[in-house]
Structure formats: C-alpha cells, structure tokens
C-alpha positions in Angstrom: 102.5 119.5 93.3 101.7 117.0 90.5 104.7 115.3 89.0 107.8 116.0 91.2 111.3 114.7 91.6 111.9 112.1 94.3 114.6 114.2 96.0 112.5 115.8 98.7 110.4 112.8 99.6 113.5 110.6 99.9 115.3 113.1 102.1 112.2 113.4 104.3 112.1 109.6 104.5 115.8 109.6 105.5 115.2 112.1 108.3 112.1 110.2 109.4 113.5 106.7 109.4 111.1 105.2 106.9 111.1 104.3 103.2 109.1 105.5 100.3 107.5 102.6 98.3 108.2 102.6 94.6 105.6 100.5 92.7 106.1 99.5 89.1 103.2 100.6 86.9 102.1 99.3 83.5 98.7 100.8 82.6 95.8 103.0 83.7 94.6 100.4 86.2 98.0 100.0 88.1 98.2 103.8 88.4 94.7 104.0 89.7 95.2 101.4 92.4 98.6 102.6 93.6 97.7 106.3 93.8 94.2 105.8 95.2 95.6 103.6 97.9 98.5 105.9 98.7 96.1 108.8 99.0 93.8 106.9 101.3 96.8 106.0 103.5 98.5 109.5 103.2 101.7 107.9 102.0 104.2 109.4 99.6 104.6 107.2 96.5 106.8 106.7 93.5 105.4 105.3 90.3 108.2 103.4 88.4 108.2 102.5 84.8 110.8 100.4 83.0 111.7 101.2 79.4 109.4 98.3 78.4 106.5 99.9 80.2 107.0 103.3 78.5 107.3 101.5 75.2 104.1 99.6 75.8 102.0 102.4 77.2 103.5 105.4 75.5 105.4 108.1 77.4 102.9 110.8 76.6 100.0 108.6 77.8 101.8 107.7 81.1 102.8 111.2 81.9 99.2 112.5 81.4 97.6 109.6 83.3 100.0 110.1 86.3 99.6 113.9 86.2 95.9 113.5 86.3 96.1 111.1 89.2 98.1 113.6 91.1 95.6 116.4 90.4 92.6 114.2 91.3 94.1 113.2 94.6 95.8 116.5 95.3 99.2 114.9 96.1 102.6 115.1 94.6 103.7 112.0 92.7 107.2 111.0 91.4 106.9 109.3 88.0 110.3 107.5 87.9 112.3 106.1 85.0 113.3 102.7 86.3 116.4 100.8 85.0 116.9 103.1 82.0 120.2 102.6 80.3 120.2 105.1 77.5 121.2 108.7 78.1 119.2 109.9 75.0 116.1 108.0 76.1 116.3 109.7 79.5 116.7 113.1 77.9 113.6 112.7 75.8 111.5 111.5 78.7 112.7 114.2 81.1 111.9 116.8 78.5 108.4 115.4 78.4 107.9 116.3 82.1 109.3 113.4 84.1 111.4 114.5 87.1 112.9 111.3 88.5 115.3 109.0 86.7 117.4 106.0 87.3 120.4 105.5 85.0 121.6 102.0 85.2 125.2 101.6 84.2 125.9 98.8 86.7 126.8 96.5 83.8 129.7 98.7 82.9 133.1 98.9 84.4 133.4 101.3 87.4 134.9 104.2 85.4 132.5 103.9 82.5 129.6 103.7 84.9 130.8 106.9 86.6 131.1 108.7 83.2 127.7 107.8 82.1 126.0 108.6 85.4 127.8 111.9 85.7 126.6 113.0 82.3 123.0 112.1 83.1 123.2 114.0 86.4 124.5 117.1 84.7 121.6 117.1 82.3 118.8 116.0 84.7 119.7 118.5 87.4 119.2 121.3 84.9 115.6 120.1 84.6 115.0 119.6 88.4 115.1 115.9 87.8 116.5 113.7 90.6 118.9 110.9 89.6 119.3 107.4 91.0 122.1 105.1 90.0 123.1 101.5 90.8 126.5 100.2 92.0 126.7 96.4 92.0 124.3 94.2 90.1 121.1 92.3 91.1 120.5 88.9 89.7 117.2 88.0 88.1 115.1 89.6 85.4 113.7 93.1 85.0 111.9 93.3 81.7 114.5 92.4 79.1 117.4 92.8 81.4 118.6 89.4 82.7 121.5 89.0 85.1 122.4 85.4 86.2 123.5 84.7 89.8 127.2 84.3 88.9 127.3 87.8 87.5 125.6 89.4 90.4 128.0 91.6 92.4 127.5 93.1 95.8 128.1 96.8 96.4 131.5 97.7 97.8 131.1 100.4 100.6 134.3 102.3 99.7 133.5 102.2 96.0 130.0 103.6 96.9 131.6 106.6 98.6 133.8 107.4 95.5 130.9 106.8 93.2 128.6 109.2 95.0 131.3 111.9 95.2 132.2 111.7 91.6 128.7 111.6 90.1 126.6 113.9 92.3 123.7 111.4 92.3 120.7 112.0 94.6 120.2 108.3 95.6 122.0 105.0 95.3 120.6 101.6 94.6 122.8 99.0 96.3 123.2 95.2 95.9 123.1 93.3 99.2 121.6 90.0 98.1 118.2 90.9 96.7 117.2 89.9 93.1 114.6 90.9 90.5 111.6 88.6 90.3 110.4 86.1 92.9 112.9 84.0 94.9 113.3 80.2 94.6 114.4 80.3 98.3 114.5 82.9 101.0 117.2 85.5 100.2 120.1 86.0 102.6 120.7 89.7 102.8 124.0 91.2 103.8 122.9 93.5 106.6 126.4 94.2 107.7 127.3 95.5 104.2 124.2 97.7 104.2 125.1 99.1 107.6 128.7 99.9 106.5 127.5 101.6 103.3 125.0 103.7 105.4 127.8 104.7 107.8 130.0 105.9 105.0 127.4 107.7 102.8 124.9 110.4 103.4 122.4 110.2 100.5 119.2 108.0 100.4 119.8 104.3 99.7 117.5 102.2 97.5 116.5 98.5 97.8 115.7 96.9 94.5 114.1 93.4 94.2 111.9 93.6 97.4 109.2 91.4 96.0 109.2 88.2 98.0 111.6 89.5 100.7 110.2 88.8 104.1 108.6 91.8 105.7 110.9 91.6 108.7 114.0 91.7 106.5 112.6 94.8 104.6 111.9 96.5 107.9 115.5 95.8 109.1 116.9 97.2 105.8 114.9 100.4 106.5 116.2 100.6 110.1 119.7 100.3 108.6 119.2 103.1 106.2 117.1 102.1 103.1 114.8 105.0 102.1 113.2 103.7 98.9 111.9 100.1 98.4 111.0 98.9 94.9 108.1 96.5 94.4 107.1 95.1 91.0 106.6 91.3 90.6 104.3 90.9 93.6 101.8 93.3 92.0 101.9 91.5 88.7 101.3 88.1 90.3 98.5 89.3 92.5 96.7 91.0 89.6 97.1 88.1 87.1 96.2 85.4 89.7 93.0 87.2 90.6 92.0 87.7 86.9 92.7 84.1 86.1 90.5 83.0 89.1 87.7 85.2 87.8 87.8 83.6 84.4 87.7 80.1 86.0 84.5 81.1 87.8 83.2 83.1 84.9 84.4 81.3 81.7 82.1 83.3 79.4 83.3 86.7 80.7 84.4 89.1 78.1 84.0 92.6 79.6 87.3 94.0 80.9 85.3 96.4 83.1 84.3 93.3 85.1 87.2 90.9 85.0 89.9 93.5 85.7 88.2 94.6 89.0 89.3 91.5 91.0 92.9 92.1 89.8 92.7 95.7 91.1 91.4 94.6 94.4 94.3 92.1 94.7 96.9 94.7 93.8 95.4 97.1 96.4 96.0 94.6 99.2 99.7 94.4 98.2 100.1 98.1 98.0 98.5 98.5 101.5 100.9 95.9 102.9 104.0 97.4 101.4 103.1 100.9 102.6 102.8 99.6 106.1 106.1 97.7 105.8 107.8 100.8 104.6 106.4 102.8 107.5 105.3 105.6 105.1 101.6 105.7 106.1 100.6 109.2 107.3 103.9 110.7 106.1 102.5 112.6 103.1 
C-alpha cells in the first residue's frame, strides 16, 4: 500500500493485456487530479516526475504529497523517477522512499548504457525499487533533454534481448517512432518492430511520447505488448489552455483557488480519456 514499485502493476497489466497510464506530475494540483480520477475509475496509476519536476517541487514535498494521496484514496501509487540520468540522483531519491525509477542512458553507446543501467539495477533492487531503462532514443524535448529527429534511433529487437539479459531491468522503454512533446504531423509508428520486440522479450514494454498519438494507434501498441503508456504534454496543454481562458473571461481574477479549478477540470478529462484508452479502468 501507499508508495510502491511499478513491478507488480506492470506484470498484472502484461498478463491482462492492458497498459498502466503514467502521468507526469508537477505540483499538488496535478497529483490531486490524477489520483482522484484513477481512484474513481479504479485504475492503477503511475505518477512520473522528471528531474526538473523534483527540482521545482522538492523531492520531500512530492514524496509526502503522493504518499498522502495514496493514504487518502486507499490505493497503491508508484511515484516514478522519469528520465533520470544520474546514478547518484537516483540513489538519493530512492533512499527518500521512491520505489520506481527510470535510468536513461540511451544517449550513451550500447556498452556504456548497459554498465550504467546494471549498476542502477543492483542498487535499486536492494531497496525494492523497480527499474525502467530505454534503448533507442525518442526525438523531441522532455524538460531540458532535447533530441532532434536526425539523432532519434529506433530500438533494435536483438539488441533489446541482450540489453535486458545483461542489465536485469524490470521494464524497457522502446523507440518505435513516438516523440516527446506534441507532433507536427501524425506519427508513423513501427508496429512490426514492436511486435518483433515483444516476441523476443518477456518483460513489460513502455511507450514514451504518447501525447498526441491517435487513440487507435495507442490501443494497437497495447495489443502488441505495450504495458505502460507515458502522458505528459497533453496534460500541461489542457491545464494551461483552461487557465488562460479563465483569465480572458475574468481579467481581474487573482485568486489561485479560483483560476486553477478550470485547469484541474480540463486535466481530469484527459486523465479519464487516457485511462480508457489504456484499458486500465476497473483493474485496480
């Protein structure tokens, strides 16, 4: 109960043929919306925070806010370290009570990526913390991490097998044509590559960059073996657009207890939609 690793919920998703949604959080309001909606829909949920989010909000604050959300709604929550690149940073946050971590060494050469990930796995597993890693790179921007399209690499299925065997990771984020941020045009996903990776591996697979991907494409990815779907940008856009609209209609507004409410309502609609797309409703 309370803050847990993502290991069990992802394996249940793998067995059940659905995906667990992972929503990026930034503050109290995003945690409230996501957890309250997941509790209402009885969906497992992962709350993901990038290094920038933890720097902004404070690790101790986020841990306590998420733990209290889990207590209030009597449901386990995985607070997840999203796109963390520093071993020492992960160590400190895991020691603070976080039990789900992504170590992103995808910008390194294959052997260097393996070495980094293996060291993180050895440490995290001692603390009952699940580990996600990435092989291949997504284009786009995630906080301060920017990868242009020419440097985006798809995941090689055979390399994925070796990577999993040599690192001992619990889940693998793969690159099949998605990108961070919103898309300038509809993405063309490599479903054949996903199917081949699924046939050759046996751990849960992760889809990053799902914001803006058509629902039918996300569902097909889940049918082909994706068990965790990351959503970030769509939440931020929905929230900010609703707050901007509130200020247009109420230019003299100055009370955040009022102008943040429309943003929370807008985020809630996105969270509901993504839970339904992932097929995780009623799976808690």
